[in-house]
TORBAVEX-619785 format. One record per residue (C-alpha): x, y, z. Coordinates in steps of 0.02 Angstrom, whole numbers, plus 50000, padded with zeros to 5 digits. Each point is the difference from the previous one (the first is absolute). Layout:
<recs>
XYZ ...
</recs>
This chain:
<recs>
483425040252798 501175010450076 501664988450042 501505011950093 501334999049915 501475013449974 501005002749851 501645000149940 500775009949851 501744993149947 501265001649835 499614983649903 501654994849975 499894989949822 500294980150033 500055006050183 498404987750070 499545000550148 502044998250075 499775019049935 498565004050084 500424994550158 501445009050004 499555015549942 498364997150143 501294994950140 498844985050024 500324981549999 500104991349837 499024986450100 498405013050003 500045006249821 498724990249906 500414995849798 498664999349904 500064988449870 499034993949857 499994982749922 499534989649867 499254980750017 500414989349827 498155003049973 500475017649976 498815004950164 501185014150079 500025004450181 500705011350166 500994994150120 500495010150131 501724995050086 501065007450116 501645009849949 501244987350056 499254983449952 499474993649800 498624991549950 500534981049978 498914996949817 499884982450007 499314998550184 498635011549949 499694994949841 499474979250073 498985011250149 499175007649832 499674982349918 500915006849838 501724997049908 501015016250002 499725015850069 501345014449948 499995015749995 499035012549878 500945009349897 500175019450023 498805003749871 498584985550057 500135006250179 499835019149936 498454993349885 499204990550151 500205010050130 500205015649943 501565007250097 501965000649932 501174988950026 500795004150178 498465010150043 498764985050019 498815000450151 498784986350057 498715012949992 498765008749873 500774986749874 499235003849795 499454980250016 499244990550130 501534988850050 500044987050136 501255006650138 500904986950121 500965007150128 501754990250088 498974991850187 501685010050090 499455017149927 498515000550173 500844996550122 501055018649955 499625012650071 499905012849880 500544997849800 500585013549832 499244995349858 499875009649860 498595009649965 500004999249804 501295012849948 502024997249987 500555007850194 498474999950073 499704988050137 498554999450150 500424995350171 498364991050063 499704984650127 499934983549877 498204994550086 499415012549899 500214990549840 498824988350037 498885017849998 500625006449851 500104984049890 499314980749990 501564994250054 500634980450009 501324994950144 501534990649923 501684992050040 501195003249843 501225007150072 501904998149995 501605007050041 500615014049884 501944995449937 
</recs>
């Protein structure tokens, strides 16, 4: 499947996160989408895509999934499941097929910047292509980043 995308390279900044990428690319933080690796209290691993200026309400996500708790995976567990180095996690081509949850409001954006699988490498795509490339589940679990 040929999906149009624009590759973007920037200098990876340790602990810079989405803020550093948005600054380097000169784009709104809201359009930079983080790929977060989480796990449930049942030791089930999942991905969640979230805008750079928002955080995941793990309580809301746990309720939605019908589990007691959802927490971020350790960097070693995340790398083991995805095959990607922390800071370079992409929702595409993970080592282990994982469920992908996407904050619903991402689909209201005209374009997003999501990690392409390497630190400092983002791809610019229309968010609707996430449905074509991945089996995504839309959720509403965002809260402001304070």
